[in-house]
DOPA-584510 format. One line per field, with one value per residue (C-alpha): residue in one letter; x, y, z. Coordinates in nm, 3 decimals. Layout:
% residues N
r <- A ...
X <- X ...
Y <- Y ...
Z <- Z ...
***
This chain:
% residues 571
r <- L A R K L Y Q N L L E W Y L M K T D K E H N E K T I I R I I N K A S E R L D P I E T L K I L P D C F E L K N V R H F L E E S L Q T C L K T K R T N Q L Q R N L L F L Q L L Q M Q K T R I Q N E Y H S F T I K N D T K C D Q C D S P I S A K Q V I I R F P Q N H T V H L H C R T K Y E K K M M N I K T S Y K E A V Q L C Y V K C L N D P E N D P Y K S K Y E A K K I F N Y I K D Q L L L S D K Q T V F D G D N P L T N E F D D L D V I Y D E T T N M P K I F M M K D K M T R S E T N I S A S T L V K H N Y L I R L L L H Y H I A T I Y N D T E E K M E G E K Y L K D L L V N I E N V Q F H P Y F C S L N L H V L N Q L I L I Q A S Y D K Y D Q A I L Y A S Q A E H L Y K H W M T V N Q T K F P L R L K A L I E I S I N D S I S E K K R C H E F E L T Y T H T L Y Y L A Q V Y A K L N E K E Q S A K Y C Q L T L E R Q L L H R D D D N F N A V D W A T N S A T L S Q Y Y M G A G D Y P T A R H C L V C A D L I L E E I K T D E K V L E R S A S F K R C W G K Y A I N L L A D S T Q R L L R A A D N D L N P N E I I S K K L V E S K F R F K M K K D N I E K Y E Q E Y I T A I Y V L D Y E Q A R H V F L F G L N Q L N K S K E Y Y V L D G F V S D Y V E I C Q D I S Q L Y N K L V F F E S D
X <- 0.034 0.269 0.440 0.147 0.086 0.472 0.406 0.083 0.244 0.550 0.267 0.101 0.435 0.499 0.181 0.237 0.348 0.597 0.868 1.192 0.997 0.862 1.191 1.340 1.052 1.091 1.401 1.391 1.095 1.247 1.606 1.411 1.136 1.407 1.290 0.937 0.906 0.985 1.273 1.194 0.817 1.010 1.236 0.987 0.743 1.014 1.108 1.430 1.552 1.646 2.006 2.184 2.344 2.034 1.887 2.216 2.149 1.780 1.954 2.255 1.993 1.737 2.019 2.170 1.795 1.787 2.095 2.050 1.651 1.861 2.119 1.836 1.628 1.919 2.015 1.638 1.646 1.981 1.805 1.504 1.741 1.931 1.585 1.506 1.832 1.770 1.395 1.578 1.783 1.552 1.325 1.590 1.674 1.321 1.284 1.606 1.437 1.398 1.133 0.994 0.607 0.618 0.315 0.259 0.269 -0.049 -0.160 -0.118 -0.417 -0.699 -0.494 -0.571 -0.321 -0.163 -0.123 0.172 -0.123 -0.266 -0.162 -0.006 0.178 0.485 0.541 0.920 0.865 0.823 0.463 0.285 -0.115 -0.322 -0.400 -0.769 -0.645 -0.420 -0.652 -0.816 -0.439 -0.289 -0.603 -0.530 -0.184 -0.244 -0.522 -0.280 -0.022 -0.258 -0.378 -0.009 0.086 -0.247 -0.169 0.221 0.056 -0.173 0.069 0.374 0.222 -0.163 -0.158 0.067 -0.217 -0.552 -0.710 -0.644 -0.931 -0.888 -0.467 -0.404 -0.693 -0.457 -0.198 -0.552 -0.670 -0.326 -0.306 -0.649 -0.470 -0.141 -0.343 -0.575 -0.318 -0.103 -0.429 -0.430 -0.079 -0.191 -0.436 -0.263 0.099 -0.027 0.016 0.311 0.300 0.482 0.456 0.691 1.071 1.173 1.514 1.433 1.386 1.731 1.911 1.562 1.794 2.014 1.719 1.580 1.308 1.245 0.891 0.663 0.592 0.277 0.137 0.339 0.441 0.728 0.927 1.272 1.476 1.773 2.097 2.074 2.456 2.406 2.104 2.102 2.012 1.639 1.605 1.612 1.421 1.111 1.241 1.016 0.905 1.021 0.658 0.664 0.964 0.861 0.558 0.716 0.965 0.667 0.474 0.766 0.783 0.431 0.524 0.770 0.491 0.237 0.469 0.589 0.200 0.195 0.495 0.345 0.003 0.123 0.094 0.466 0.431 0.318 0.512 0.814 0.702 0.607 0.997 1.167 1.024 1.113 1.472 1.455 1.295 1.594 1.892 2.036 2.004 2.075 2.343 2.151 2.076 1.684 1.712 1.986 1.784 1.470 1.695 1.838 1.522 1.377 1.652 1.596 1.248 1.370 1.609 1.330 1.100 1.425 1.417 1.079 1.113 1.432 1.635 1.913 2.141 1.939 1.895 2.301 2.296 2.106 2.224 2.574 2.385 2.253 2.661 2.798 2.531 2.607 2.980 2.979 2.776 2.987 3.312 3.225 2.976 3.114 2.949 2.640 2.380 2.108 1.724 1.510 1.207 0.972 1.159 1.087 0.682 0.615 0.882 0.981 1.310 1.438 1.384 1.508 1.820 1.898 2.213 2.201 1.812 1.934 2.240 2.044 1.801 2.055 2.257 1.971 1.871 2.205 2.224 1.880 2.061 2.339 2.094 1.914 2.231 2.327 1.958 2.059 2.425 2.232 2.001 2.295 2.459 2.761 2.816 3.138 2.970 2.639 2.832 3.006 2.707 2.552 2.871 2.832 2.469 2.520 2.798 2.596 2.316 2.538 2.624 2.239 2.114 2.013 1.748 1.401 1.444 1.716 1.566 1.788 1.658 1.649 2.028 2.133 1.940 2.092 2.445 2.402 2.334 2.611 2.806 2.680 2.829 3.179 3.163 3.061 3.377 3.569 3.679 3.620 3.738 3.480 3.202 3.251 3.282 2.956 2.753 2.913 2.772 2.436 2.434 2.554 2.277 2.029 2.120 2.094 1.687 1.401 1.338 0.991 0.860 1.039 1.371 1.344 1.239 1.569 1.858 1.732 1.793 2.139 2.236 2.175 2.403 2.680 2.589 2.671 2.963 3.124 3.006 3.156 3.494 3.541 3.495 3.736 3.965 3.939 4.004 4.305 4.471 4.429 4.557 4.855 4.891 4.854 5.147 5.378 5.301 5.331 4.926 5.064 5.261 4.957 4.723 4.974 4.940 4.530 4.353 4.306 4.133 3.794 3.816 3.605 3.494 3.168 3.178 3.028 2.978 3.095 3.468 3.782 3.518 3.848 3.962 3.602 3.571 3.864 3.718 3.364 3.518 3.842 3.827 4.183 4.148 4.161 4.481 4.401 4.157 4.172 4.103 3.829 3.703 3.652 3.432 3.260 3.150 3.076 2.872 2.678 2.590 2.470 2.222 2.089 1.993 1.800 1.607 1.523 1.312 1.224 1.077 0.940 0.577 0.563 0.895 0.896 1.089 1.304 1.387 1.460 1.695 1.865 1.894 2.092 2.291 2.393 2.469 2.697 2.883 2.990 3.076 3.347 3.482 3.544 3.825 4.048 3.999 4.318 4.184
Y <- 0.029 0.263 0.167 0.238 0.566 0.667 0.550 0.735 1.070 1.075 1.053 1.316 1.530 1.461 1.578 1.894 2.206 2.332 2.133 2.267 2.268 1.949 1.796 1.914 1.749 1.432 1.387 1.443 1.229 0.955 1.003 0.965 0.738 0.466 0.175 0.239 0.272 -0.013 0.057 -0.116 0.106 0.435 0.398 0.379 0.652 0.935 1.132 1.076 1.408 1.293 1.323 0.932 1.186 1.297 0.940 0.770 0.747 0.642 0.342 0.252 0.252 0.006 -0.208 -0.277 -0.320 -0.594 -0.767 -0.744 -0.946 -1.135 -1.266 -1.273 -1.551 -1.734 -1.746 -1.871 -2.136 -2.274 -2.279 -2.474 -2.725 -2.759 -2.823 -3.083 -3.309 -3.280 -3.412 -3.694 -3.800 -3.842 -4.007 -4.266 -4.326 -4.451 -4.675 -4.828 -4.890 -5.249 -5.415 -5.761 -5.815 -6.105 -6.357 -6.125 -5.781 -5.582 -5.268 -4.978 -4.829 -5.112 -5.358 -5.651 -5.864 -5.765 -6.059 -6.087 -6.054 -5.689 -5.336 -5.177 -4.808 -4.779 -4.434 -4.353 -4.368 -4.778 -4.777 -5.008 -4.942 -5.088 -4.889 -4.859 -4.762 -4.477 -4.187 -4.254 -4.338 -3.997 -3.794 -3.953 -3.814 -3.496 -3.422 -3.523 -3.247 -3.003 -3.049 -3.032 -2.712 -2.562 -2.635 -2.459 -2.155 -2.153 -2.217 -1.963 -1.731 -1.695 -1.692 -1.337 -1.158 -1.342 -1.122 -0.999 -1.175 -1.496 -1.511 -1.900 -1.892 -2.008 -2.242 -2.426 -2.481 -2.594 -2.831 -3.024 -3.023 -3.205 -3.414 -3.555 -3.638 -3.791 -3.992 -4.128 -4.222 -4.458 -4.571 -4.794 -4.802 -4.743 -4.376 -4.107 -3.761 -3.740 -3.713 -3.747 -3.836 -3.777 -3.913 -3.963 -4.300 -4.358 -4.360 -4.544 -4.899 -4.768 -4.709 -4.921 -4.924 -5.119 -5.172 -5.096 -5.498 -5.371 -5.128 -5.315 -4.964 -4.802 -4.653 -4.551 -4.535 -4.705 -4.744 -5.092 -5.121 -5.100 -5.298 -5.624 -5.990 -5.975 -5.623 -5.705 -5.996 -5.775 -5.499 -5.221 -5.147 -4.835 -4.723 -4.787 -4.592 -4.307 -4.289 -4.301 -3.969 -3.796 -3.848 -3.752 -3.440 -3.389 -3.423 -3.151 -2.903 -2.978 -2.938 -2.598 -2.533 -2.646 -2.403 -2.118 -2.170 -2.172 -2.560 -2.576 -2.918 -3.098 -2.930 -3.081 -3.388 -3.418 -3.260 -3.507 -3.830 -3.682 -3.700 -4.073 -4.158 -3.997 -4.024 -4.294 -4.129 -3.773 -3.720 -3.888 -3.665 -3.736 -3.637 -3.344 -3.080 -3.181 -3.294 -2.894 -2.783 -2.986 -2.886 -2.522 -2.527 -2.714 -2.412 -2.166 -2.410 -2.434 -2.077 -2.005 -2.202 -1.999 -2.321 -2.151 -2.416 -2.658 -2.461 -2.401 -2.803 -2.825 -2.571 -2.773 -3.072 -2.846 -2.700 -3.084 -3.149 -2.865 -2.880 -3.287 -3.269 -2.964 -3.172 -3.459 -3.315 -3.040 -2.976 -3.133 -3.012 -3.260 -3.229 -2.939 -3.030 -2.947 -3.174 -3.457 -3.393 -3.151 -3.104 -3.216 -3.380 -3.036 -2.875 -3.129 -3.133 -2.793 -2.780 -2.430 -2.447 -2.705 -2.505 -2.187 -2.359 -2.580 -2.256 -2.029 -2.306 -2.320 -1.889 -1.916 -2.120 -1.905 -1.632 -1.833 -1.890 -1.459 -1.451 -1.717 -1.599 -1.280 -1.394 -1.519 -1.229 -1.385 -1.080 -1.198 -1.510 -1.318 -1.053 -1.348 -1.520 -1.244 -1.163 -1.470 -1.452 -1.103 -1.233 -1.518 -1.303 -1.039 -1.384 -1.398 -1.067 -1.095 -1.362 -1.234 -1.345 -1.061 -0.771 -0.489 -0.296 -0.585 -0.622 -0.284 -0.272 -0.550 -0.460 -0.111 -0.300 -0.519 -0.122 -0.110 -0.448 -0.350 0.008 -0.059 -0.291 0.001 -0.139 0.173 0.046 -0.254 -0.015 0.192 -0.086 -0.201 0.123 0.254 -0.075 0.014 0.356 0.191 -0.079 0.148 0.402 0.104 0.068 0.237 0.518 0.524 0.598 0.298 0.328 0.715 0.614 0.360 0.637 0.892 0.603 0.549 0.906 0.850 0.585 0.794 1.069 0.769 0.685 1.053 1.071 0.748 0.794 1.149 0.991 0.685 0.908 1.102 0.829 0.731 1.059 1.098 0.743 0.779 1.124 0.925 0.629 0.949 0.754 0.904 0.879 0.783 0.457 0.362 0.444 0.303 -0.048 -0.025 -0.228 0.057 -0.210 -0.416 -0.724 -0.837 -0.686 -0.743 -0.758 -0.447 -0.336 -0.024 0.012 0.096 0.076 0.149 0.484 0.565 0.492 0.638 1.017 0.940 0.964 0.839 0.547 0.638 0.774 1.153 1.287 1.724 1.930 1.979 1.576 1.608 1.913 1.658 1.434 1.668 1.801 1.483 1.368 1.699 1.667 1.329 1.402 1.740 1.519 1.274 1.553 1.638 1.358 1.306 1.632 1.775 1.757 1.387 1.178 1.383 1.132 1.080 1.457 1.514 1.238 1.344 1.726 1.523 1.394 1.696 1.808 1.529 1.612 1.953 1.820 1.586 1.839 2.054 1.836 1.896 2.278 2.450 2.731
Z <- 0.031 0.094 -0.246 -0.431 -0.267 -0.363 -0.699 -0.718 -0.577 -0.843 -1.129 -0.986 -0.980 -1.311 -1.434 -1.315 -1.544 -1.309 -1.455 -1.249 -0.920 -0.966 -1.067 -0.764 -0.564 -0.710 -0.659 -0.332 -0.253 -0.431 -0.230 0.103 0.053 -0.184 0.086 -0.017 -0.382 -0.682 -0.842 -1.223 -1.221 -1.079 -1.363 -1.624 -1.500 -1.486 -1.800 -1.994 -1.933 -1.594 -1.539 -1.345 -1.086 -0.953 -0.891 -0.795 -0.464 -0.472 -0.706 -0.471 -0.204 -0.366 -0.481 -0.118 0.003 -0.287 -0.207 0.197 0.087 -0.136 0.158 0.377 0.152 0.164 0.527 0.586 0.314 0.497 0.765 0.676 0.499 0.808 1.013 0.729 0.746 1.106 1.107 0.848 1.046 1.357 1.131 1.009 1.371 1.434 1.157 1.228 1.630 1.670 1.883 1.954 1.984 2.233 2.343 2.663 2.466 2.563 2.437 2.653 2.585 2.617 2.754 2.500 2.401 2.057 1.807 1.526 1.239 1.402 1.253 1.603 1.663 1.841 1.981 2.089 2.477 2.406 2.394 2.191 2.078 1.847 1.571 1.631 1.996 1.885 1.877 2.196 2.337 2.215 2.342 2.666 2.722 2.589 2.817 3.080 2.957 2.900 3.273 3.389 3.173 3.331 3.676 3.663 3.533 3.771 4.029 3.924 3.704 3.781 4.129 4.124 4.044 4.311 4.459 4.800 5.019 4.847 4.766 4.717 4.447 4.215 4.446 4.604 4.171 4.077 4.378 4.306 3.887 4.019 4.268 3.971 3.760 4.029 4.059 3.709 3.720 4.010 3.835 3.609 3.519 3.171 3.123 3.002 2.914 2.687 2.283 2.004 2.046 2.407 2.493 2.878 2.797 2.681 3.035 3.216 3.187 3.409 3.666 3.881 4.157 4.514 4.539 4.900 5.063 5.147 4.850 4.558 4.450 4.372 4.661 4.593 4.282 4.243 4.026 3.931 3.948 4.300 4.382 4.523 4.365 4.622 4.507 4.129 4.156 4.023 3.753 3.662 3.315 3.173 3.200 3.561 3.621 3.401 3.578 3.875 3.794 3.678 4.004 4.263 4.027 4.118 4.478 4.474 4.302 4.560 4.833 4.697 4.739 5.099 5.153 4.945 5.205 5.480 5.555 5.596 5.803 5.550 5.246 5.465 5.511 5.123 5.078 5.297 5.142 4.818 4.924 5.059 4.719 4.533 4.789 4.561 4.259 4.295 4.048 3.782 3.511 3.570 3.923 4.003 3.879 4.103 4.414 4.435 4.391 4.739 4.919 4.856 4.953 5.281 5.319 5.321 5.527 5.826 5.781 5.821 6.177 6.250 6.244 6.076 6.146 6.006 5.702 5.642 5.667 5.370 5.169 5.259 5.069 4.768 4.719 4.729 4.509 4.259 4.280 4.235 3.927 3.764 3.870 3.691 3.412 3.292 2.977 3.044 3.288 3.437 3.267 3.317 3.555 3.266 3.051 3.315 3.188 2.916 2.668 2.326 2.232 2.091 2.441 2.638 2.502 2.493 2.683 2.698 2.851 3.110 3.231 3.289 3.513 3.669 3.729 3.837 4.083 4.241 4.233 4.444 4.672 4.700 4.781 5.052 5.261 5.234 5.409 5.660 5.760 5.782 6.041 6.212 6.254 6.035 5.826 5.665 5.540 5.441 5.237 5.025 4.958 4.868 4.619 4.469 4.417 4.255 4.003 3.941 3.841 3.621 3.409 3.276 3.270 2.926 3.050 3.125 3.503 3.570 3.767 3.756 3.993 4.246 4.144 4.229 4.539 4.681 4.555 4.745 5.053 5.003 5.024 5.363 5.500 5.353 5.445 5.802 5.758 5.651 5.334 5.119 4.752 4.748 4.894 4.624 4.364 4.440 4.497 4.104 3.981 4.123 3.995 3.612 3.650 3.698 3.413 3.165 3.245 3.116 3.421 3.631 3.952 4.102 3.941 4.066 4.417 4.408 4.299 4.543 4.780 4.632 4.650 5.035 5.045 4.870 5.109 5.448 5.239 5.239 5.641 5.713 5.523 5.680 6.030 6.006 5.835 6.163 6.372 6.204 6.268 6.625 6.665 6.456 6.641 7.017 6.927 6.699 6.374 6.037 5.883 5.531 5.672 5.841 5.489 5.219 5.403 5.369 5.100 4.798 4.552 4.545 4.703 4.362 4.047 3.922 3.516 3.412 3.063 3.109 3.013 3.227 3.526 3.786 3.672 3.691 3.991 4.102 3.911 4.130 4.473 4.650 4.860 5.075 5.385 5.355 5.520 5.559 5.475 5.116 5.046 5.323 5.140 4.795 4.992 5.130 4.857 4.681 4.969 4.967 4.613 4.631 4.941 4.806 4.470 4.731 4.801 4.499 4.537 4.906 4.982 5.228 5.145 5.149 5.257 5.608 5.784 5.497 5.416 5.771 5.801 5.464 5.667 5.945 5.728 5.559 5.924 5.964 5.670 5.758 6.141 5.980 5.779 6.059 6.207 5.901 5.928 6.054 6.179
***
């Protein structure tokens, strides 16, 4: 439509009598709207008197556009061809996968025997059904898969918008669906929830289950090479192992709902049972990520009971699990939770997605540890794990899960610890990084509030630096020491460096404000002016009309700045 419009506009100008004026206008149009004009049609309607130099820019732009379109189309064709080759490879692999129909082989849908003369359908999960049972089987599997997706959406997404008078509405609905799926699987070990080609069955041969003698149901997963002869008398089928794995995953989801709905004792019971069920296979790729999620939930529960020592024990198990996996499997990652029930082969084998979930889950472990150590008043340990958490979050800063405002807030909070410990280079680095992260995101009310809050932190930084400098100068005078000797021995570099996008951040920090104790009035004056400037900017947000307490506190900080500067004045 745009091309047609511009074409008509050119024709209209060509029909007008004022040829000299129209020619200039036409040249301006075709040069500015080259992407919206068809070069062939345009050249057809232009009169022969048009000089080539006047349309040169238009022709060059048109040629570039054509070449770009051609390259894009070629790239798309190559990608489609690669996808076709991948599909052909998968088809060939499936066609060459052999299996045997025995006398006791039964249909996984109707449970009737399968004879050699009957037409059958073989699914990649090693499930076999009659041809006439295929539709019912696929419909049943799709219903379970759809139900699972709906429950996950309710449990972790829609619950965020639940009304205040019914805050757990979505959680309870999700629990009903999870229990329904679990009951469906318990009714018969002849269901699964995978569709398409899935690699889960490839490693089930390494696993087996121990049955409960009372209920005759799977109780504990084991590695086959670790089982005794008596335990392997009844070897579970792939389908039984698969369904038991899914039921354990459902138990995890149900446990998280109990935790979120203030029924922590019930949730804790589910989670502890889960640990027992998978204890012997915790390093298996199907269970490692699930195990890490379970331990994280137990850390939260123990912390809510104020049992911080117990929370640290679970966190230690999580650390050991993660480090063991990363040592043994340096390039491979355990399956994501979603892969155990929901996705196709193209997603489940994606190492990048596996890596992301596993690393993100362990980042949560470190974050919980930072909170637990803070509750125990072990500030150094808390700061250590907070730093590790922030470093790991930066590695995935381009992901949707990265919250820039939260990251900046936590970095500014970490600076307060190092400021209190007298480590001003590290405190400065944390605050500078917090400011830089905020600069990268779109400004809104929340960002403005955090930015003003960080400026107050800079004010505290200046106050503390002047106060500590005063104390060190007084101690040096009492001991007849040269202040330069004391300061030269102090740390002048940050203990760590966050990987920021800004180049040469060390130089930027030094230009921002010093991190070295000041010795004289001139040095103290620079620190004072910096802190005063930051606090005055903070007052622009925390105005008296609306933020009375904050405004008064800022005024008190400004008063302290003046008070700390007085010591350095010679008169």
